[in-house]
N, C-alpha and C positions, 0 to 999 in steps of 0.2 A: 663152456666160455674159458679161454686161457688169459686171466685177469692180468698176469705179469707181463706176458709177452704183447698183449693189446697195449698196455701202458707203455711198454718200451718202444713199439712201433709208432704210436701217436707222438711221443716225445722226439723220436729220430726224425719223423717226417716233419715235425714242427720246426726243429733246428735246422733242417736242410733248406727251409725256405727264407728267403729275405723279404723286408718290406716292400722293396720295388718289385719283387716277383708277383705280388697280389695287389699293386696299385696303391700301396699306403706309404706315407711319407716316413722317412728313416728317424727323423726327430732327434731328440738329444742323445745323451750317452746311453747306450744299452748295455746291460750287465749280463745279458744272456745271448747265447748264439742263436741266430735265426730270429723267428718271431716269437713275441710273447704270448702267453697262454690267453690273456685277454684278447688278443688280437685274433687268434684262432677262434675264439669263442664267438666274437662279432662277425667273422666271417661265415660261421657255421649256424649263426642264428640260435644260439644257445646261450645259458648263463655261463658266466666265468667259474662258478662253484661247480656246477656240472661237469664242465670240461676238466677242470683241475682234479676233481675227485677220480676221474677215469685215468688220468696220468699218475695218480697216486695209489692206484691198485685198491681203491676203496669206494669205487662209483658203483652205480646200479647197473644191471644188465640192459645195455643200450638196445632200443629197438631197431629195426630195419631202417625206419625213417631217419632216426638220429644217425646211423651209420652213413646213410646216403648224405646227409647234411656235412658230416664230417668229411666224407671223400670230396665234396664240393670246396668246403673250406679249406683243406689242407692240398688242393690242387692234385689229387691222386690221379694216376693212370688207370685204365681199366683192370690191369693185372693188380696193381696195388689195391685196388677197390675190392677184387675179388679175396686177396689176402686178408683185408681187414674184416670182411664178412665171416672168413673162416675161422679167425681168431676170436670173434664174438659167438661163436657157436651156430651160425647160420649157413645155409646152402648158398652156393654162389647163384647170385640172380640170374635169371634167364636172359637172353640176348634181347627178347622183346621188352624187357623190362629196363634195360639200359638206357631207354630214350632220356631218361632224367639226369644221367650222369654226363656232364660237360667236359670235353676234351680239354686237358690242362693248356695245351697250347692255344686253343681258342679262349681260354679263361684268361690267358695273359695278355691277349690282344684285347678282349673286353675291359680288363682292368684298366687299360690305358685310354679308354674311351668315357671315363666318368663324366666328362662335360658335354657328350654328345647324347642324342636320343638314340640309344641303342638297346638291343635285346637279343637274347639267344633264344630260338624256337626250335622245337623239334618237329619230326615228320608228321605228327599228329596235330600241328598247330597248338601245341602247348607251349605257352611262354614260361622258360625256366629261369630266366635272369633278366632284370631290367635296370637301367641306370635311373638315376633320379629324375632326370630330364624326360626320359621315356615314359616313366610313370605319370608325370606332370602333363604330358602330351595325349597319352592314350588311357590313362588310368592305371591302377595296379592290377595286371592281369595274372599274376603269381598267386593270388589268394583264392581262387576258385578250386573247387574240390569235384571229384568224380568225372563223368563225362563233359560237365561244363568248363573243366580245364581247357577243352580244345575250343579254340576260336571257330573251327570249322562247324562244330556242333552249335555253338552259341549263336552264330550268325543266322541260323535257320530256325531256331527255338526261343531265342531272347530278344524281343524288340529292342531292348536298350543296347545291345551290341551294334546296332546299326545307326545309333543316335550321333555318333561323332563323324558320320560321313553324310555329305549331301544326298539328297533323295535320288538325283540323277545318276549317281554311282552305284546305286544298289544292284541294279540288274546286272551290269557287267561284273560287279565284285561277287555276286552270287554264283555266276557262270564259271569265274575263275576258282572259287573254291570247289564247287562240284566237279570241275575238271581235274584239279589237283587229287581230290579223294578217289575219283575214277582212275587215275594213273595208279595211286598206290594200291588200290583194291585190284586192279588187273595184273600189276606186277608181282604181288604177293599175296594170293588168296589165303594163304594159311596164317596170316597175321591176325590173331583174333581181336585185338584193339580197333584195328581199320575196320574190320567186318562188323564189330559191335556198333560203331558210329554210323556206319553206312545203313545198317539194319535200323537203328534207332531213327535216323533222319527219314528214311523211306516210310516209316510208320507215322511219323510226327509232322512232316512238312510235305504239302502237297507241291511246294514250289521246288523243292529239291527232288521229289520223286519225277516231276516232269522234265527237269534237266537231265536227271540220271538216264532216262529212257531215250535221250538224244545221244547218248554215248560222247559227253564232251571231252575234247583233247585238251590236254594241258599245253600252254604256250609260255608267256612270260609270267613269271611266279610272282615277281615283286614289281609291278608297273608303278608309274607315278600316282601318288596318293594324296586326296584331299581330305583334310581333316577339319571338322567343324568345332573349334575348342569354345567351350561355354563362356569363356573370359575374353578370348583375343579375337574370336571369329574364324574366318577361313584361312588354313594354311596349306599353300601349294607346295608338296614335298616330293624329293627324289628318293629312291630306295636303292641302297647299296648292300650288297649281300656277300657273305664269305661262307661257302659251304663246306661241310665236313662230311663227305660221302660215307665214311667209315660208320659213323653214328647217326646218319641221317638228321643233322641238325644244321642250322645256318645261324650266322650272325647277322642281324638286320640293323642298318643304321639309316636313319632318316636325316636328309639334309636339304638345304635350300640354297639356291645361288647367291653369292655374296652380293650384297646391295638391294636385294629384292625385299619386299614387304614381309614375306614369309621368313626371311632370314632375320630381320630386326624382331619379329614376333618370337622366333625360337630363342633369341639372345634373351629377350625380356622374360620368356617362361623359364629359362635357365637361372634366372635370379629369383623369381617370385615362387617357383615350384608350384605346389597345389594350394597356395594362398590365393585369397580373392583379390583381385585388381582394385 
Protein backbone atom coordinates (compact mmCIF):
# COMPACT_ATOMS: atom_id res chain seq x y z
CA UNK A 1 0.00 0.00 0.00
CA UNK A 2 1.38 3.40 -1.04
CA UNK A 3 -0.05 5.43 1.83
CA UNK A 4 1.36 8.79 0.73
CA UNK A 5 0.22 8.57 -2.89
CA UNK A 6 -3.17 7.19 -1.84
CA UNK A 7 -3.69 10.21 0.43
CA UNK A 8 -2.64 12.61 -2.33
CA UNK A 9 -4.89 10.94 -4.89
CA UNK A 10 -7.92 11.14 -2.58
CA UNK A 11 -7.24 14.80 -1.79
CA UNK A 12 -6.84 15.79 -5.44
CA UNK A 13 -9.99 13.99 -6.54
CA UNK A 14 -11.92 15.56 -3.64
CA UNK A 15 -10.71 19.07 -4.55
CA UNK A 16 -11.66 18.51 -8.20
CA UNK A 17 -15.32 17.95 -7.26
CA UNK A 18 -17.79 20.76 -6.65
CA UNK A 19 -20.95 20.39 -4.53
CA UNK A 20 -23.06 20.83 -7.65
CA UNK A 21 -21.31 17.81 -9.21
CA UNK A 22 -22.72 15.49 -6.55
CA UNK A 23 -26.11 17.09 -5.96
CA UNK A 24 -25.13 19.00 -2.81
CA UNK A 25 -25.94 22.66 -2.08
CA UNK A 26 -22.95 24.98 -2.14
CA UNK A 27 -24.01 26.62 1.10
CA UNK A 28 -22.06 29.45 2.69
CA UNK A 29 -18.45 30.44 2.40
CA UNK A 30 -16.14 27.53 1.63
CA UNK A 31 -12.54 27.65 2.85
CA UNK A 32 -11.34 24.71 0.76
CA UNK A 33 -11.35 23.91 -2.94
CA UNK A 34 -13.92 21.35 -4.01
CA UNK A 35 -15.74 19.19 -1.52
CA UNK A 36 -15.16 19.11 2.21
CA UNK A 37 -13.89 15.92 3.81
CA UNK A 38 -17.14 15.45 5.68
CA UNK A 39 -19.08 15.65 2.41
CA UNK A 40 -16.96 12.91 0.83
CA UNK A 41 -17.43 10.80 3.96
CA UNK A 42 -21.21 11.11 3.73
CA UNK A 43 -21.21 10.32 0.00
CA UNK A 44 -19.06 7.24 0.69
CA UNK A 45 -21.06 6.01 3.72
CA UNK A 46 -18.12 6.17 6.14
CA UNK A 47 -17.16 8.22 9.17
CA UNK A 48 -15.47 11.59 8.76
CA UNK A 49 -12.65 10.41 11.05
CA UNK A 50 -11.97 7.35 8.90
CA UNK A 51 -11.79 9.34 5.68
CA UNK A 52 -9.74 12.13 7.25
CA UNK A 53 -7.14 9.67 8.49
CA UNK A 54 -6.76 8.25 4.97
CA UNK A 55 -6.03 11.72 3.61
CA UNK A 56 -3.61 12.37 6.46
CA UNK A 57 -1.54 9.24 5.68
CA UNK A 58 -2.35 7.64 9.02
CA UNK A 59 -5.45 5.65 8.27
CA UNK A 60 -5.89 1.87 8.30
CA UNK A 61 -5.46 -0.30 5.23
CA UNK A 62 -8.87 0.15 3.54
CA UNK A 63 -10.72 -2.97 2.44
CA UNK A 64 -11.85 -3.49 -1.13
CA UNK A 65 -15.40 -2.68 0.00
CA UNK A 66 -14.26 0.65 1.43
CA UNK A 67 -12.35 1.45 -1.75
CA UNK A 68 -15.44 0.71 -3.83
CA UNK A 69 -17.43 3.06 -1.58
CA UNK A 70 -14.78 5.78 -2.02
CA UNK A 71 -14.81 5.31 -5.79
CA UNK A 72 -18.55 5.89 -5.78
CA UNK A 73 -18.41 8.83 -3.37
CA UNK A 74 -15.69 10.57 -5.40
CA UNK A 75 -17.45 9.76 -8.69
CA UNK A 76 -14.34 8.07 -10.07
CA UNK A 77 -14.12 6.73 -13.59
CA UNK A 78 -13.30 3.04 -14.01
CA UNK A 79 -9.71 3.97 -14.82
CA UNK A 80 -9.42 6.09 -11.67
CA UNK A 81 -11.04 3.30 -9.69
CA UNK A 82 -8.43 0.84 -10.91
CA UNK A 83 -5.68 3.29 -9.93
CA UNK A 84 -7.20 3.64 -6.46
CA UNK A 85 -7.09 -0.13 -6.00
CA UNK A 86 -3.47 -0.28 -7.13
CA UNK A 87 -2.43 2.44 -4.68
CA UNK A 88 -4.07 0.47 -1.87
CA UNK A 89 -2.17 -2.66 -2.87
CA UNK A 90 -4.99 -4.63 -4.46
CA UNK A 91 -5.32 -6.25 -7.84
CA UNK A 92 -7.54 -4.49 -10.35
CA UNK A 93 -11.13 -5.75 -10.00
CA UNK A 94 -12.24 -8.09 -12.75
CA UNK A 95 -14.70 -6.79 -15.31
CA UNK A 96 -17.49 -8.99 -13.93
CA UNK A 97 -17.06 -7.34 -10.53
CA UNK A 98 -17.42 -3.84 -11.93
CA UNK A 99 -21.19 -4.17 -11.89
CA UNK A 100 -21.10 -2.31 -8.56
CA UNK A 101 -19.31 0.75 -9.94
CA UNK A 102 -21.65 3.47 -11.23
CA UNK A 103 -20.53 5.51 -14.21
CA UNK A 104 -19.72 9.11 -13.09
CA UNK A 105 -21.95 10.55 -15.80
CA UNK A 106 -24.88 8.46 -14.63
CA UNK A 107 -24.17 9.47 -11.04
CA UNK A 108 -24.38 13.15 -12.02
CA UNK A 109 -27.81 12.55 -13.52
CA UNK A 110 -28.85 10.54 -10.46
CA UNK A 111 -27.71 13.35 -8.15
CA UNK A 112 -30.14 15.69 -9.89
CA UNK A 113 -33.08 13.35 -9.26
CA UNK A 114 -33.08 13.44 -5.47
CA UNK A 115 -36.77 14.40 -5.39
CA UNK A 116 -37.75 11.60 -7.79
CA UNK A 117 -38.30 7.87 -7.26
CA UNK A 118 -35.04 6.85 -8.94
CA UNK A 119 -32.51 4.06 -8.59
CA UNK A 120 -29.50 2.60 -10.37
CA UNK A 121 -29.73 -1.14 -11.10
CA UNK A 122 -27.08 -3.39 -12.63
CA UNK A 123 -27.58 -6.24 -15.08
CA UNK A 124 -27.99 -8.76 -12.24
CA UNK A 125 -30.99 -6.89 -10.86
CA UNK A 126 -28.95 -5.54 -7.93
CA UNK A 127 -29.94 -2.07 -6.77
CA UNK A 128 -26.78 0.01 -6.31
CA UNK A 129 -28.24 3.38 -5.39
CA UNK A 130 -31.68 4.70 -4.42
CA UNK A 131 -33.14 8.11 -3.76
CA UNK A 132 -35.09 8.69 -0.56
CA UNK A 133 -38.39 8.54 -2.46
CA UNK A 134 -37.42 5.26 -4.13
CA UNK A 135 -36.74 3.74 -0.71
CA UNK A 136 -40.06 5.01 0.61
CA UNK A 137 -41.87 3.54 -2.41
CA UNK A 138 -40.12 0.18 -2.77
CA UNK A 139 -38.16 -0.27 0.45
CA UNK A 140 -34.39 -0.12 0.85
CA UNK A 141 -33.10 -2.61 -1.72
CA UNK A 142 -29.43 -1.83 -1.11
CA UNK A 143 -29.14 -3.55 2.28
CA UNK A 144 -29.26 -7.12 0.94
CA UNK A 145 -26.20 -9.34 0.86
CA UNK A 146 -25.09 -12.32 -1.20
CA UNK A 147 -27.35 -13.64 -3.93
CA UNK A 148 -30.33 -11.94 -2.27
CA UNK A 149 -29.01 -8.62 -3.59
CA UNK A 150 -30.56 -9.59 -6.92
CA UNK A 151 -34.25 -8.76 -7.30
CA UNK A 152 -34.35 -11.57 -9.87
CA UNK A 153 -33.33 -14.09 -7.24
CA UNK A 154 -35.55 -12.64 -4.49
CA UNK A 155 -38.64 -12.64 -6.70
CA UNK A 156 -38.63 -16.43 -6.96
CA UNK A 157 -37.31 -17.28 -3.48
CA UNK A 158 -38.63 -14.65 -1.05
CA UNK A 159 -42.42 -14.22 -0.82
CA UNK A 160 -42.03 -10.72 0.65
CA UNK A 161 -40.48 -9.56 -2.64
CA UNK A 162 -43.91 -9.86 -4.27
CA UNK A 163 -45.89 -8.25 -1.46
CA UNK A 164 -45.76 -4.74 -2.97
CA UNK A 165 -47.28 -5.87 -6.27
CA UNK A 166 -50.92 -6.88 -6.90
CA UNK A 167 -51.31 -10.64 -7.27
CA UNK A 168 -52.62 -10.27 -10.83
CA UNK A 169 -49.23 -8.85 -11.82
CA UNK A 170 -47.16 -11.72 -10.41
CA UNK A 171 -47.33 -14.08 -13.39
CA UNK A 172 -46.34 -11.54 -16.08
CA UNK A 173 -43.59 -10.18 -13.82
CA UNK A 174 -42.23 -13.69 -13.28
CA UNK A 175 -42.08 -14.23 -17.03
CA UNK A 176 -40.37 -10.87 -17.55
CA UNK A 177 -37.65 -11.67 -15.00
CA UNK A 178 -37.13 -15.18 -16.35
CA UNK A 179 -36.82 -13.79 -19.89
CA UNK A 180 -34.31 -11.21 -18.76
CA UNK A 181 -32.16 -13.86 -17.06
CA UNK A 182 -32.49 -16.13 -20.10
CA UNK A 183 -31.19 -13.34 -22.36
CA UNK A 184 -28.24 -12.64 -20.04
CA UNK A 185 -27.40 -16.34 -19.76
CA UNK A 186 -27.49 -17.07 -23.49
CA UNK A 187 -25.65 -13.88 -24.38
CA UNK A 188 -22.67 -14.56 -22.10
CA UNK A 189 -22.50 -18.09 -20.74
CA UNK A 190 -19.09 -17.32 -19.21
CA UNK A 191 -20.48 -14.86 -16.65
CA UNK A 192 -20.26 -16.83 -13.39
CA UNK A 193 -22.63 -14.56 -11.47
CA UNK A 194 -25.48 -14.96 -13.97
CA UNK A 195 -24.88 -18.73 -14.09
CA UNK A 196 -24.91 -18.95 -10.29
CA UNK A 197 -28.29 -17.20 -10.05
CA UNK A 198 -29.80 -19.34 -12.79
CA UNK A 199 -28.50 -22.59 -11.24
CA UNK A 200 -29.79 -21.58 -7.81
CA UNK A 201 -33.24 -20.71 -9.14
CA UNK A 202 -33.51 -23.92 -11.15
CA UNK A 203 -32.84 -25.82 -7.93
CA UNK A 204 -35.02 -23.73 -5.62
CA UNK A 205 -38.02 -22.58 -7.68
CA UNK A 206 -40.33 -24.86 -9.64
CA UNK A 207 -42.01 -21.78 -11.12
CA UNK A 208 -38.72 -20.48 -12.51
CA UNK A 209 -37.74 -23.93 -13.80
CA UNK A 210 -41.02 -24.21 -15.71
CA UNK A 211 -40.57 -20.77 -17.26
CA UNK A 212 -36.94 -21.53 -18.11
CA UNK A 213 -37.92 -24.62 -20.09
CA UNK A 214 -40.12 -22.41 -22.30
CA UNK A 215 -37.09 -20.38 -23.46
CA UNK A 216 -38.76 -17.02 -22.67
CA UNK A 217 -37.73 -14.07 -24.83
CA UNK A 218 -37.14 -10.66 -23.28
CA UNK A 219 -39.26 -7.81 -24.59
CA UNK A 220 -39.99 -4.59 -22.66
CA UNK A 221 -37.72 -4.59 -19.60
CA UNK A 222 -39.48 -1.91 -17.61
CA UNK A 223 -43.21 -1.87 -18.41
CA UNK A 224 -45.76 0.14 -16.42
CA UNK A 225 -45.66 -0.98 -12.81
CA UNK A 226 -48.33 -1.20 -10.13
CA UNK A 227 -47.09 -0.85 -6.55
CA UNK A 228 -49.26 -1.68 -3.54
CA UNK A 229 -47.90 0.67 -0.87
CA UNK A 230 -48.76 -0.37 2.71
CA UNK A 231 -49.80 3.16 3.65
CA UNK A 232 -51.09 4.80 0.48
CA UNK A 233 -52.59 1.88 -1.39
CA UNK A 234 -52.18 1.24 -5.12
CA UNK A 235 -49.93 3.44 -7.27
CA UNK A 236 -49.92 3.05 -11.05
CA UNK A 237 -46.52 4.17 -12.34
CA UNK A 238 -44.61 4.55 -15.57
CA UNK A 239 -41.01 3.43 -15.79
CA UNK A 240 -38.36 5.50 -17.60
CA UNK A 241 -34.85 4.11 -18.07
CA UNK A 242 -31.43 5.40 -19.05
CA UNK A 243 -29.13 2.54 -20.05
CA UNK A 244 -25.34 2.50 -19.77
CA UNK A 245 -24.38 -0.36 -22.12
CA UNK A 246 -20.68 -0.23 -21.17
CA UNK A 247 -21.34 -1.22 -17.58
CA UNK A 248 -24.68 -3.00 -18.10
CA UNK A 249 -26.48 -0.70 -15.70
CA UNK A 250 -29.60 1.38 -15.95
CA UNK A 251 -31.03 4.39 -14.19
CA UNK A 252 -34.70 3.72 -13.48
CA UNK A 253 -37.16 6.52 -12.67
CA UNK A 254 -40.75 5.86 -11.62
CA UNK A 255 -43.25 8.58 -12.57
CA UNK A 256 -47.00 9.14 -12.68
CA UNK A 257 -49.05 11.42 -14.98
CA UNK A 258 -49.53 14.90 -13.55
CA UNK A 259 -52.94 15.30 -11.94
CA UNK A 260 -53.49 11.58 -11.43
CA UNK A 261 -54.20 9.96 -8.08
CA UNK A 262 -50.86 8.15 -8.25
CA UNK A 263 -49.08 11.46 -8.87
CA UNK A 264 -50.63 12.92 -5.73
CA UNK A 265 -49.61 9.83 -3.76
CA UNK A 266 -46.02 10.11 -4.97
CA UNK A 267 -45.93 13.75 -3.88
CA UNK A 268 -47.28 12.81 -0.46
CA UNK A 269 -44.77 9.99 -0.18
CA UNK A 270 -41.93 12.41 -0.95
CA UNK A 271 -42.97 14.36 2.13
CA UNK A 272 -43.62 11.57 4.62
CA UNK A 273 -40.86 9.20 3.47
CA UNK A 274 -41.00 5.98 5.45
CA UNK A 275 -43.08 7.50 8.26
CA UNK A 276 -46.52 6.12 8.96
CA UNK A 277 -49.46 8.12 7.65
